[in-house]
C-alpha positions in Angstrom: 41.9 39.9 41.4 44.3 40.4 38.4 45.1 36.7 38.4 41.7 36.0 36.8 43.0 37.6 33.6 45.4 34.7 33.0 42.6 32.6 31.6 42.6 34.9 28.5 45.7 33.1 27.4 45.2 29.7 25.8 46.8 26.9 27.8 46.7 28.9 31.1 43.9 28.0 33.5 42.8 28.9 37.0 40.8 26.9 39.4 37.2 28.3 39.5 37.0 30.7 42.4 40.8 31.1 42.7 42.5 30.2 46.0 45.9 28.8 46.9 48.2 27.9 44.0 45.3 28.0 41.6 47.0 28.9 38.2 48.5 26.3 36.0 50.1 26.7 32.6 49.8 23.6 30.3 49.7 21.3 33.3 52.9 22.7 35.0 52.7 23.0 38.8 51.3 26.3 40.0 54.5 27.1 42.0 56.4 27.3 38.6 54.7 30.4 37.3 56.8 33.6 37.4 55.1 36.8 38.6 56.7 40.1 37.5 55.6 43.5 38.8 56.5 46.3 36.4 59.7 44.6 35.5 60.9 43.4 38.9 60.3 40.2 40.9 56.9 39.5 42.6 57.5 35.9 43.6 57.4 34.7 47.2 60.6 32.6 47.8 58.8 30.1 50.0 55.4 29.6 48.6 56.4 30.2 45.0 53.4 32.3 44.2 52.7 36.0 43.8 53.3 38.4 46.8 50.7 40.9 45.7 47.2 39.4 46.0 48.6 36.5 48.1 46.0 34.5 49.9 44.8 34.7 53.4 42.9 32.0 55.4 40.8 30.2 52.8 42.2 31.6 49.5 40.7 35.0 49.7 43.3 37.5 48.5 44.9 39.1 51.6 45.9 42.1 49.5 44.6 43.5 46.3 46.4 45.4 43.5 43.9 48.0 42.4 42.7 47.3 38.9 42.8 51.0 38.0 46.6 50.9 38.6 47.2 48.3 35.8 48.4 49.7 32.5 49.3 46.4 30.9 48.8 42.7 31.6 50.2 39.8 29.7 51.0 36.1 30.2 53.8 34.5 28.3 54.0 30.7 27.8 57.1 30.5 25.6 59.2 33.4 26.9 62.6 34.5 25.7 65.9 33.7 27.5 65.6 37.0 29.4 63.1 35.2 31.7 64.3 32.3 33.7 64.0 30.6 37.0 60.7 28.9 36.4 59.3 26.9 33.5 55.6 28.1 33.8 53.8 31.1 32.5 55.3 34.6 32.9 52.6 36.8 34.4 53.7 40.4 33.8 52.0 43.5 35.2 52.7 47.0 33.9 51.7 49.8 36.2 50.3 53.2 35.1 52.5 56.3 35.2 51.6 59.9 35.7 51.5 62.3 32.7 51.6 66.0 32.0 47.8 66.1 32.6 46.1 65.3 35.9 43.8 62.3 35.7 42.0 60.5 38.5 39.2 58.1 39.3 37.1 57.1 42.3 34.8 54.1 42.8 32.6 52.3 45.3 30.9 48.9 45.0 28.6 47.5 47.6 26.6 44.3 48.3 23.9 43.8 50.9 21.9 40.8 52.1 18.8 42.9 51.7 19.3 42.7 48.0 20.3 39.1 47.8 18.4 35.9 47.7 18.3 33.9 50.9 20.9 31.2 51.4 19.5 27.7 50.8 20.9 26.6 54.2 19.4 29.5 56.0 15.6 28.8 55.5 12.7 30.6 57.1 11.5 31.1 59.8 15.1 31.8 60.9 16.2 35.5 60.3 18.1 36.0 57.1 21.8 36.1 57.9 23.6 39.3 57.0 26.0 40.0 54.2 27.9 43.3 53.6 30.7 43.8 51.1 32.2 47.2 50.4 35.0 47.8 47.9 36.2 51.4 47.3 39.2 53.3 46.1 40.6 56.2 44.2 43.5 56.9 41.8 45.3 60.1 40.9 48.2 60.8 38.5 49.9 63.9 37.1 53.1 65.9 36.9 55.3 66.9 39.7 57.4 68.8 37.2 56.1 68.9 33.7 58.0 67.0 31.1 60.4 65.8 33.9 58.8 64.1 36.9 55.5 62.3 37.2 53.6 60.5 39.9 50.7 58.1 40.0 49.0 56.6 43.1 46.0 54.3 43.7 44.4 53.2 46.9 41.8 50.5 47.4 40.0 49.2 50.5 37.7 46.2 51.3 35.4 45.7 54.2 33.5 42.5 54.2 31.2 40.6 56.6 29.8 37.4 55.1 27.7 35.1 57.2 28.0 31.3 57.0 25.2 28.9 57.2 26.0 25.3 58.1 25.1 22.4 60.4 27.2 21.2 63.2 27.1 18.0 65.2 27.1 18.4 69.0 25.7 16.3 71.9 22.2 17.0 73.0 21.8 18.9 76.2 18.6 17.1 77.0 17.6 13.4 77.5 16.8 11.5 74.3 14.6 8.5 73.6 16.2 5.2 74.2 18.5 4.0 71.4 17.4 0.8 69.6 19.0 -2.6 69.8 22.0 -2.3 67.4 22.3 -4.5 64.3 25.3 -6.9 64.3 28.5 -4.9 63.9 26.9 -1.6 64.8 27.9 0.3 67.9 25.6 0.0 70.9 24.2 3.4 71.9 21.9 2.2 74.6 22.2 3.2 78.3 22.2 -0.3 79.8 22.8 0.8 83.4 20.1 3.5 83.6 17.8 1.6 81.3 16.8 4.6 79.2 18.2 7.2 76.9 20.9 7.5 74.2 24.4 7.4 75.6 26.1 8.2 72.3 24.4 11.5 71.6 23.0 12.9 74.9 25.1 14.6 77.6 22.4 14.1 80.2 21.9 10.4 79.4 25.6 9.6 79.3 26.3 11.4 82.7 23.4 9.5 84.3 24.6 6.1 82.9 28.2 6.8 84.1 27.0 7.5 87.6 25.6 4.0 87.9 28.8 2.1 87.3 29.8 -0.5 89.9 31.5 1.3 92.9 30.1 4.7 92.1 27.5 4.8 94.9 28.0 8.0 96.8 26.0 11.1 95.6 28.3 14.0 94.5 25.9 16.5 92.8 24.2 16.8 89.5 25.1 17.9 86.0 22.3 19.0 83.6 19.8 17.4 85.9 21.6 14.1 85.9 23.2 12.6 89.0 27.0 12.6 89.6 28.4 10.0 92.0 31.8 9.1 93.4 33.5 6.0 94.8 34.6 5.6 98.4 38.1 6.6 97.4 36.8 9.9 95.9 36.9 9.2 92.2 34.0 11.0 90.5 31.8 9.5 87.8 32.2 12.7 85.8 35.8 13.8 85.2 36.3 17.2 86.8 37.9 18.7 83.6 35.1 17.3 81.4 32.6 18.8 83.9 34.3 22.2 83.6 34.1 22.0 79.8 30.4 21.3 79.8 29.7 23.9 82.5 29.1 21.6 85.5 32.5 22.0 87.2 34.2 24.4 89.6 35.7 26.4 86.7 33.1 29.0 85.7 34.8 30.5 82.7 33.1 28.1 80.2 29.5 29.2 81.2 26.5 27.3 82.3 25.6 23.8 81.0 26.3 22.7 78.3 29.4 24.9 78.7 31.5 25.2 75.5 29.0 23.3 73.5 26.2 25.3 71.7 22.8 24.4 73.1 21.2 21.5 71.3 17.6 20.6 72.2 17.6 17.5 70.1 14.7 18.6 67.9 16.5 19.3 64.6 14.8 17.6 61.7 18.2 16.6 60.3 19.0 14.5 63.4 19.2 14.6 67.2 22.8 15.8 67.2 22.5 18.5 64.5 22.2 22.2 65.0 22.0 25.1 62.5 25.0 27.4 63.1 27.6 29.5 61.4 29.7 32.6 62.1 30.5 35.4 59.7 33.7 35.8 57.8 35.1 39.3 58.2 37.8 41.0 56.1 39.5 44.4 56.5 42.0 45.1 53.6 43.8 48.3 52.7 46.3 48.6 49.8 48.0 51.3 47.8 50.6 51.8 45.1 52.7 54.8 44.3 54.9 55.1 41.1 57.3 58.0 40.3 59.0 58.5 37.0 61.8 61.0 36.4 63.4 61.8 33.0 66.8 63.4 33.5 67.2 63.9 29.7 66.8 61.9 26.5 69.4 59.4 27.7 68.7 58.8 31.3 65.5 57.9 33.1 64.6 56.6 36.6 61.4 54.8 37.7 60.5 53.8 41.2 57.4 52.1 42.7 56.1 50.9 46.0 53.1 48.6 46.8 51.8 48.2 50.3 48.9 45.9 51.4 47.6 45.1 54.8 44.7 42.9 56.0 43.0 41.0 58.8 40.7 38.2 57.8 38.7 36.2 60.3 37.1 33.1 58.6 35.4 29.9 59.4 37.7 27.5 57.5 35.8 24.5 58.8 32.8 23.9 61.1 33.7 25.5 64.4 31.4 25.6 67.4 32.3 29.1 68.7 33.4 32.3 66.9 36.7 32.5 68.8 37.8 29.2 67.3 37.7 30.5 63.8 40.9 31.2 61.9 42.6 34.6 61.5 45.1 35.8 59.0 47.1 38.9 59.8 48.9 39.8 56.6 51.2 42.5 55.2 52.7 42.5 51.7 55.2 45.0 50.3 56.9 45.2 46.9 59.6 47.8 46.0 61.1 48.3 42.5 63.4 50.7 40.8 64.5 50.8 37.1 67.3 53.0 35.7 67.5 53.2 31.9 70.5 54.6 30.0 70.4 55.1 26.2 73.9 56.0 25.2 73.1 55.8 21.4 70.4 54.8 19.0 71.5 51.2 19.1 72.4 50.6 22.7 70.1 50.5 25.8 71.2 49.5 29.3 68.6 48.9 32.0 69.6 48.4 35.7 66.9 47.1 38.0 66.5 46.5 41.7 63.6 44.7 43.3 62.6 43.8 46.8 59.5 42.0 48.1 58.4 41.1 51.6 55.5 38.9 52.7 54.6 38.8 56.4 51.7 36.7 57.7 50.4 35.1 60.9 47.6 32.5 60.7 46.2 31.6 64.1 42.9 30.9 65.8 41.0 34.0 66.9 41.6 33.0 70.6 45.4 32.6 70.1 46.2 35.4 72.7 44.3 33.5 75.5 46.1 31.3 77.9 44.1 28.0 77.9 44.5 27.5 81.7 43.1 30.9 82.6 40.5 31.0 79.8 39.2 27.4 79.6 40.5 25.8 82.7 42.7 23.4 80.7 46.3 22.9 81.7 47.9 21.6 78.5 51.4 22.2 79.6 51.9 24.8 76.8 53.8 27.8 78.0 54.9 29.5 74.8 52.4 32.2 73.8 52.4 31.3 70.1 50.7 28.1 71.1 48.0 29.6 73.2 44.3 29.1 72.6 41.8 26.3 73.0 43.4 22.8 72.3 41.6 20.4 69.9 39.3 18.0 71.6 37.9 15.4 69.3 34.9 13.3 70.3 34.2 10.8 67.5 30.8 11.5 65.9 30.8 15.2 66.7 32.4 18.4 65.5 35.5 19.1 67.6 36.0 21.6 70.4 38.7 24.1 69.4 39.9 25.5 66.1 42.2 24.5 63.3 45.0 22.3 64.8 47.3 23.3 61.9 47.9 26.7 63.4 49.9 28.6 64.4 51.5 29.3 61.0 53.9 32.2 61.0 55.7 33.7 58.0 57.7 36.5 59.6 58.7 37.3 56.8 59.6 35.9 53.4 61.9 38.3 51.5 63.5 38.5 48.1 66.2 40.9 46.9 66.9 41.1 43.2 69.6 42.9 41.1 69.4 42.8 37.3 71.4 44.5 34.5 70.2 44.0 30.9 71.7 45.4 27.7 70.1 45.6 24.3 72.0 46.2 21.1 70.6 46.5 17.6 72.6 45.9 14.5 71.2 45.3 11.1 68.5 42.6 11.2 69.6 41.5 14.7 68.6 42.6 18.1 70.9 41.2 20.8 70.0 41.2 24.4 72.2 39.9 27.2 72.4 40.4 30.9 72.8 38.9 34.4 70.8 38.6 37.6 71.4 37.9 41.3 68.7 37.0 43.7 68.7 36.4 47.5 65.6 34.8 49.0 64.9 33.9 52.6 62.1 32.8 54.8 61.7 33.1 58.6 58.8 30.9 59.5 57.2 28.8 62.2 54.9 25.8 61.6 53.7 24.5 65.0 51.1 22.0 63.9 49.2 20.7 66.9 51.0 23.3 69.0 48.0 23.7 71.2 47.7 20.0 71.7 45.0 17.5 70.5 43.2 14.8 72.5 40.9 12.2 70.9 38.0 10.2 72.3 37.2 7.3 70.0 35.2 4.9 72.3 35.8 1.6 74.1 38.0 3.2 76.8 35.7 3.1 79.8 34.7 -0.1 81.6 31.8 -1.1 83.8 29.0 -0.1 81.4 27.9 -3.6 80.2 29.1 -2.9 76.7 31.8 -0.9 74.8 31.7 2.7 75.9 30.7 5.4 73.5 33.1 8.2 72.6 30.9 10.7 74.5 31.0 8.5 77.7 34.8 8.3 77.4 35.0 12.1 77.2 32.8 12.5 80.3 34.7 9.9 82.2 38.1 11.4 81.2 39.4 8.4 79.3 41.0 9.4 76.0 42.3 7.0 73.3 45.2 9.2 72.4 46.7 12.7 72.6 49.5 14.6 70.9 51.1 17.9 71.2 53.9 19.6 69.3 57.2 19.8 71.3 60.2 22.0 70.6 60.5 24.8 68.1 59.7 24.6 64.4 61.0 28.1 63.7 63.5 28.1 60.8 65.4 30.8 59.0 66.3 29.5 55.5 67.9 31.3 52.7 69.1 30.7 49.1 71.3 32.6 46.6 70.6 32.4 42.9 72.6 33.6 39.9 71.7 33.8 36.2 72.8 35.1 32.8 71.4 35.0 29.3 72.0 35.9 25.7 69.2 36.4 23.2 69.3 37.1 19.4 66.1 38.2 17.6 67.0 37.8 13.9 64.5 39.3 11.5 65.4 37.4 8.3 62.5 38.8 6.3 59.5 41.0 7.2 57.6 37.7 7.7 60.2 35.5 9.2 62.0 36.1 12.6 64.1 33.6 14.5 64.3 34.0 18.3 67.3 32.2 19.7 68.7 32.4 23.1 70.5 30.6 25.9 70.2 31.0 29.7 72.0 29.6 32.6 70.6 29.7 36.2 72.3 28.5 39.3 70.6 28.0 42.6 72.9 27.5 45.5 72.1 25.0 48.3 69.6 26.3 50.8 71.0 27.2 54.2 69.5 27.5 57.6 70.9 30.2 59.8 71.4 27.9 62.8 72.1 24.7 60.9 68.7 23.3 61.9 67.9 21.8 58.5 68.4 18.2 57.3 67.7 16.4 54.1 67.5 12.6 53.6 
């Protein structure tokens, strides 16, 4: 990751390990750094960070600029007036060009769990969890037409599979010893109706205790070996939807008891509701860059470059109970640039530049293509496909059912267009530079937080138990404390136009004294939403 090089500059630091918005220059906000790619813009107009090497799910770069393609790297903290828009560091990348000679390279790096120490959280006698990391690529540069036209290209790929080791909290699928009498102020986990067990942490104990509430006298089956009853009016002691989710209902898609929950036999030394789990993070990334230089003559030259990166990351960004509830980033980044240089005389240089960048990303849960009704038997009322997948079900004291409720997050896409014309003129001890720039940035995004819906069981919502109900009993009885779901559409298409001009004079008074003086003016127009669906208070 080329961004790790910024720490070579005093005053510029990066959060160890990198990640989102991780670079700061002398305490300035990370969004205020200016990333330049071979002379043209490399800034995302929405996130304010680099397009190349932008992050995926947890901060892992979603694309990678091959290190072999970098000719020059520098970070400026007190830039000249030529650089504007942001007050932070200028992170400038220069890309290699082809020459009259053919040069190339090839490389391959690999990591394997067989050569690594065992993870502390993956102790024996459990099998060692796997790790494989492959990074490979090649570069080639040379002439298309000697002394006139040159080309350079570099490809890099990454294939990763890194296991996670962690503990999760889930209800036990077996009966547990009776809970003790609680201390004053502590919740009561005893099963007062059945007389035995732990109704806060055992599915079996809680189902049995619920079946003995007043009025629930008619046998209606079993769940996990515990009885299920109903009232004379037909109300079941175990809610039918909850029964489906733990594998005891009529919907068979969630598997046998304990259904969507991983099996917990209650014997983990860390506690009766703890299990050892973890699913691998996988990463498939491919990126390449091509640069072409053409010299018409001593006065005219043209350079063009194109970067393309594409990846799919599947990562466990918090403790999930099933692999399909992990998070997935589908990302594509593209950067295009062209520079035309005209040297009419020994004292005048004119450079015309065009830049375009595009960042496209969808962050979802892995099961985002699955209708929750058909897949899990849950009718959430959600009909739009972007909000498909398992809704979030929170039972206080346990890890949730479902994935990250912050998704879906679509950036489809962010784009920036840049036009620049700079002129340099040397006269005596002065070097004058002046120019103008126009930018047009836009974002088309969707942020449906809680789009799948969320329901929470916090306890004290079910009566007839001789004490306040536990969150687990509320879940099994179907009595939530609260629920919320995103309604409407968060999709917005926002754009901004920006203009800037500058004048710079580098006056070399003596061989040891130079004054750099300049002025710059930047104007950012008010942001606009295409359908006027944007307000500010």
